[in-house]
C-alpha angles and dihedrals in degrees: 000000000000090000091056092049092053090050094055098044098073090045093053091047090051091053091050092052093047091048092049093049091048091051092050092051093049095053099044113120116243117254113263116249116249114260118248116241115223111233139171119232141177130206112253110246131224125289114291089231094053119105119253108230120226145151127259115236132175116274089227130015121183128187105208114217135183121251092207136029120255146130117273109245098174140010108214095185136028139199112303095023120132112227135186127223108279096022114138111249104168132017119202124202111277106184096103092040091052090052091050090053091050091048091050091048090052091051091052092049092049093049092048091050091049091051092048093049092048092051091048096047127222140264126227094260089050090055090056090050090049092052090053090047091054091054092048092046091050091051091050090048091053091051092047091051092051090050091048092050090052092047091049091054090050091047093049090052092047091049093052090048091048093049091049091048092048091052091049092046092052094046107023125058091204091081109079128212088247089058090048092050091049091049090048091052092050091049092050092049092051091046092050091047091050093048090049091050090049090050090051091048092050090047091049092047089049090051091052091048091047093049092049093046091048091050093048091048091049091052099043104020125245122286126210091256091052092053090049091049092051091048090051089052090053089051092049093051091047088055090051089051091052091051090050091050090049091052089051091049092048090057086074106071115202136186113267092206144003112282151104125287106233101169136029117195101177139048138201111291096026123115118252115213126202112265096011115122113249102175136000118229124192133190113217106168082097124027139189129226116212114212135186105209121194118242090247091066104030092088091062095056122086132179111257095033115139116237140176120238124205133180128192092230090064102034097169097051132078120199118210114232144166134218106245102171135031112179118224089206124069125232115273114279093358139084093231124106129218114246127176127205125193118214132181114245106180094151095046093238093133110076127193110263096030118132111240135188119221118204125191109233095219096043120127107240113239096003125122120226116229132178115255089230087075095055120098128188110213131159091350089305132114110225141168130196122233126189114244121170091340089306130112112239118195114219125186111228141181115226140182125203118254101171140323093296107026139052137191114242117207118232112293123180091212095058126059137173112276097033120123114255119199113231126202093009115199124234088251091065115098138164107291097020115149107241139188116207112223 
């Protein structure tokens, strides 16, 4: 019996120990998850030696417009033609403008003669002649007025017809462009006839006024105020003559700069309108390259920096260039910034629309650029932290100063373009820390 009791005692004790251990394991609290450290990070940009891709655009592009309306009588240059500054590109019809100049010249001559006669005074026989001149001028003025009234009625009718035709053309497909062009021509003819009749009426009225004034002056003698008024009339008509000459000059459209005509928007026989582009002229002896630079590299670009430009169409040639604009504002809805580079193009090898690569002359080939705010000195080592699976990973790096804010990082197999790099890391951050990028 004693032997049996001794045999069961160790077994019972073993069960008690196992039960106790099992109970302890079942009631132990789970280990708390490590807290995530909030950090700020940037995406590592491309290699500083990589080319920035951009598009070639003309250095200057001018849309040439007319200053006055008129029908094109001759095209002096066509698409693809090289022109020099001052070369005639388009000639508008000048018949009406020439007549306006002649009319203005006649008005000036008449006013100057009137002033001279007034200053000289008149004899009795001259007074009789002036009275006859007044009657003749009045008769001419009455005829001119009747003609102007008739022309106005015709113009009003043509204008109503044109407006109706324009409304139908804009809203109804039954009116053809040929009908619209014909209606436009009829409207312009009526308008020109009315304007001509008005000019004749005004001229006739002026002649009447001039004849009467001359007669009055001959009878009573000119006063100082009369002389001043006549002089003012001469000045006014001289100004009108200058405007008419300017309109005649503006009918000849010239190139404002040296360049190549790349687009023609009008042909002989069509109407040019003020402010509407007729041809497009570009200057290509110097071009610009438009770039969109990521925010990780924009801090390393400065206006005035020399660069090299390459295009795939001319693989064996490098074009010297210079950064002339770095925008302080990013493109809409992106984190890239507009940058413009100017490059010489004396041989015309760079064409608008080509894709070009821009290389910084002082860039370190194959090295990434990183902000110095990401670099940490610890235990005589230079390290940076990258984000990998929401964890901070410390990587030892070798860097070389570029400027006050950026450094070149030598090739490192653990760091690649596009990875997130933690900037301004806190002292609490260590290798393996769980992080949350804000």
